[in-house]
C-alpha positions as CSV (number, residue, x, y, z in Angstrom):
1,M,-27.8,-22.3,-4.1
2,L,-26.5,-25.9,-4.2
3,Q,-25.3,-26.2,-0.6
4,V,-28.4,-24.7,1.3
5,Q,-30.1,-26.9,3.7
6,T,-33.7,-26.7,2.2
7,F,-33.3,-26.8,-1.7
8,R,-35.1,-24.1,-3.5
9,P,-35.6,-24.7,-7.2
10,F,-34.0,-22.2,-9.5
11,R,-33.2,-21.3,-13.1
12,I,-29.9,-20.9,-14.8
13,R,-29.9,-18.1,-17.4
14,L,-27.2,-18.6,-20.2
15,T,-25.5,-16.2,-22.6
16,D,-27.4,-17.8,-25.5
17,S,-30.8,-16.6,-23.7
18,R,-31.8,-20.1,-22.7
19,A,-33.1,-20.8,-19.2
20,L,-32.4,-24.2,-17.6
21,Q,-34.9,-25.1,-14.8
22,V,-33.3,-26.9,-11.8
23,N,-36.1,-28.7,-9.7
24,Y,-33.8,-30.9,-7.7
25,S,-30.2,-30.4,-6.3
26,E,-29.3,-33.8,-7.9
27,Y,-29.7,-32.2,-11.4
28,V,-26.6,-30.1,-11.1
29,A,-23.0,-30.6,-10.1
30,L,-20.0,-28.3,-10.1
31,H,-16.6,-29.7,-11.3
32,P,-14.2,-29.6,-8.3
33,G,-11.2,-28.5,-10.3
34,E,-12.6,-26.8,-13.4
35,P,-15.1,-23.8,-13.9
36,I,-17.8,-26.0,-15.3
37,L,-21.3,-27.1,-14.3
38,V,-23.0,-30.5,-15.3
39,Y,-26.8,-30.1,-15.7
40,W,-29.1,-33.1,-16.2
41,S,-32.4,-32.4,-17.7
42,E,-35.6,-34.1,-16.6
43,T,-35.7,-36.0,-20.0
44,G,-32.4,-37.8,-19.2
45,G,-29.9,-35.8,-21.2
46,F,-27.1,-33.7,-19.7
47,E,-24.9,-30.7,-20.8
48,I,-21.5,-29.5,-19.6
49,I,-21.7,-25.7,-19.2
50,S,-18.8,-23.4,-18.7
51,L,-19.5,-21.0,-15.7
52,D,-18.6,-18.0,-18.0
53,Q,-21.8,-18.8,-20.0
54,I,-24.0,-18.2,-16.8
55,V,-25.4,-14.7,-16.6
56,A,-27.9,-15.3,-13.8
57,L,-29.4,-17.6,-11.4
58,E,-33.1,-16.9,-10.5
59,A,-34.5,-18.3,-7.3
60,G,-37.9,-20.1,-7.7
61,P,-40.7,-19.9,-5.1
62,R,-40.2,-21.5,-1.7
63,A,-42.0,-24.8,-1.0
64,A,-45.5,-24.1,0.7
65,G,-45.4,-23.7,4.3
66,K,-41.8,-22.7,4.6
67,A,-41.1,-19.2,5.9
68,A,-38.3,-17.0,4.6
69,K,-35.4,-16.7,7.1
């Protein structure tokens, strides 16, 4: 989901039942050498999340006018 040509918003579901909304690709980053993800919220805060805390990724709707491939 992070490397697709046309970004599609998605939610990250965590083991503690939270769902983090990712509306822009710039709001998340994978660490290159560790199993962690950095998530920046729209309010300016950030969280460092271990990948084993992620239980699901839920794709959001495509942008208007974009056909599925």
